[in-house]
N, C-alpha and C positions, 0 to 999 in steps of 0.2 A: 645288966646285960639281958635282953628279953630271948626268950627260947625261939629258936628258928622254926620256920614253916617246914614240917616233913612232908616230901612229896613221893608217892609210890611210883617207881619207874615200870611201866607197862603192868602194872598190878604185882602182888606178891607171888612171884614164881617158884617159891619154895614149894608151892602146894597145887599149882596149875600151870599149863603153858601161858606165856605172856601174853598180854592184849585179850584174854579170853573173859567172859563174865565171870568165870569162878576165880580168876586171878584177881580181878577188881574186888568181888565179894571179899575175898581172904584178906585184902589190903584194908578195907573199911572195917572189917571185924578185929585187925590188928591195931587200930586206932589211928590210921591215917587220915587227915582231914582234907587232903589234896592228892590227886592222881594225874598220871601222865599217860598219854597214849599217842600213837604214831597214825597218820590218816593216809591212805592211798586211793587211788581211783581204779575201778574196773572198766573192762573194754566196753561196757554198756552203760558206763556213768554212774554207777553206784559207789558209795564211800564205803570202805572198809579198813577195819583196824589192823594194821600190818606193819611190821618195821622194815623187812627186807623186801627186795623186789621180787626175789623169788622165793617160793615155799619150800625150797630144799632144806633149810636149816629146821624149820619148825614142823615140817609134815613129811619130810623125805620125798617130796613130789617136786620135780624141776619145771613148775609151773610159775610164769610170771604173772603177777596179779593184774597188771595192766593190759595183759593180752588174754585175760580169761572173763568170760560174763558171770553174773552173779550166779546162776543157775549151776555152771560148772564148780565154782568154788564153794557152793553150799554142799557140795557133795564130799569135799575134801576134809579129813579128820587130822587134827593136830597130834602131837606126841601123845598127849594124855587122854586123847579120844574125843577131845572138844572140837566143836565147830568153830571157824571164824565168825568173829562178831562184826556185823554191818552197822553203820552209823545209825541208822533208824533203830535198830534193836537196842543198841547203846545208849541212844537217847532217851527211850522209853524207859530204861531200867535207872540209868544213871545221871540222867540229865539235871539232877537236882544237886548235884556235887561240883567241888571246885576242879577245874581241869587246867592242865597244860596240853595243848594240842600241836604235836609235832608234825609239820607239814613236810613231807618228803619231796625232793626236789624233782624226781622223775615223773614227769607229766603233771608237775605241781599247779601249772595253770589251769588243767582240766579239774584238778581237785578242788581248787579254788571257786570256780565256776558252780560246780556241784554244791560246795558247802554255802555259797552266797543263796543258793535256792532255798536252804533250810532258814536262812535269815527271813525270808518272806513268809515263814509259816511257824511250825512247831519249835524250831530250835533257837528261835530269836532270843528268848530270855536268857538261856544258857550263854549263847556265843556272845551277847552283850555284857553280861554281867558276871558270870562264873568261869568264863574261859579265857586264857592267855594263849598267845600263838607263838610258836618257835619256828624260825625259818632257817634254812640253810643256802637260800638264795635271796640276795637282796632284791632283785627285781620283782620276785614273787611277792615278797612283804610289802613293796610299794603298790603292787597291783590290788591288793587287799584293802591297804590303808586309803587308796585313792578312792575306794568304793565304799568303805566303812570306816570313816576316820575315827570313829569313837571307841573302836576295840582296842584292846591292849595287847601289844606285842613285847616279847622280851628282845633283848639284843641279838639279832642274827649273828650266827657262830663267826663269819668272817670279823665282824666288830669285837666278838669277844676274844677273839685271838690277838687282834691289835691291842685292845684295853690290857689284856693278860701279860703280853711282851712288855708294855711300857710300865706298867704297875709293878711287875717284879724286877725290871731293870731300875726302877727307882725314878722314872721320869714321868710322872702322871700327867702332866700337861699335855702330853703327845699321845694320851691314851684316848682321847676323844669321848670321855665320859659323859653322857646325858642324864641330867637329874631325873630320878624316879625310875630309870631304866634298870632292868635285872639282868646281870652279866654272869654267864657259866664260867666256872673256873675249875679245873680238875686238881685233885690233892697233890699230885705231883707230876713231873715230866721228865723222863729219860733220867729217873732217880733223883731229880732235884725237886725238894719240897716247895710247893706253891701257895699252899694255905697256910700263911703266917699272918699273926695280928698285924704287922707292919704293912703287909700286903693288901689285906682287906681294907684296913684303915684308909689306904690311898683311894679306894673306890668310894668308901662311904663319905670322905671328907667332900667330896665332890657330888654328894647326894645319890651316888650309885648304890645299888643292891647287889650282894655278891649270892650266888648260887653254888654250892658245892656239888660239883659235877660227878657223880657216882663213885662216892669212895667206896672201896672193895674191902677194906678190913676194919677191925676195931681201931687199930692205930690211926688209919687215915680219916675215920669219923671223928676221933679225939682231936685231930688237928682242926678239923673244920669247927669243931666246937669251940676250941681255944682260941681260934682266929677271929671268932664272932660273926660267923657267916649269918646272912638272912634267911637262907633257906637251903635245905638239903635234898637232893634228887638222890634216891638210893634203890637198890634191889631188895634191901634187907628190911627188917622190922625197925621201927622207931628205936633209937638209943636209949 
């Protein structure tokens, strides 16, 4: 059984605030070969790496990213004293690595329009060859694929939920698994273990790939490895 791909979720946040340059540097130093981040759009159409709509959790500032301009956001300091990371800055330092780009659904259409501008310039190589996209909104995924059909998307979260329910219930023909597609699956749901070898096998028999979605403990990570997942998205160091 080949080793899974390890993906650092928002960077290694043991040492720095999530989605900052220091968090991604720490992840690379820890041995990660793939990284994940979140994209949002500012009021003046700059892309910024931020998970939440509001900066309350990471900066203690009740400011919505989509309602602020870049100049305002550049003045914000996060919990560890770091600034927010903008897409152009991120591209310059980290554009040569493998990424999962999580497109947040709020103002997602505007996010995609700004992202498509980078396709015409310096971001083309990364976005075509080293980036995969994760969507929470099927319509937004279709919009991107209509414009750039060659890019690689992971299964959007509504599809992941359907596939997970079907495979856990033992009826994989109802899962709608598409060959070559990567599906997120959490270690457990309401105390019920989902990452089991027989469950993962139901995806893989249909040529689907399984990503262990955020195992939080050593035990959950062991479940993922025992189940034979293809990828692990984690907040922690590789196992």
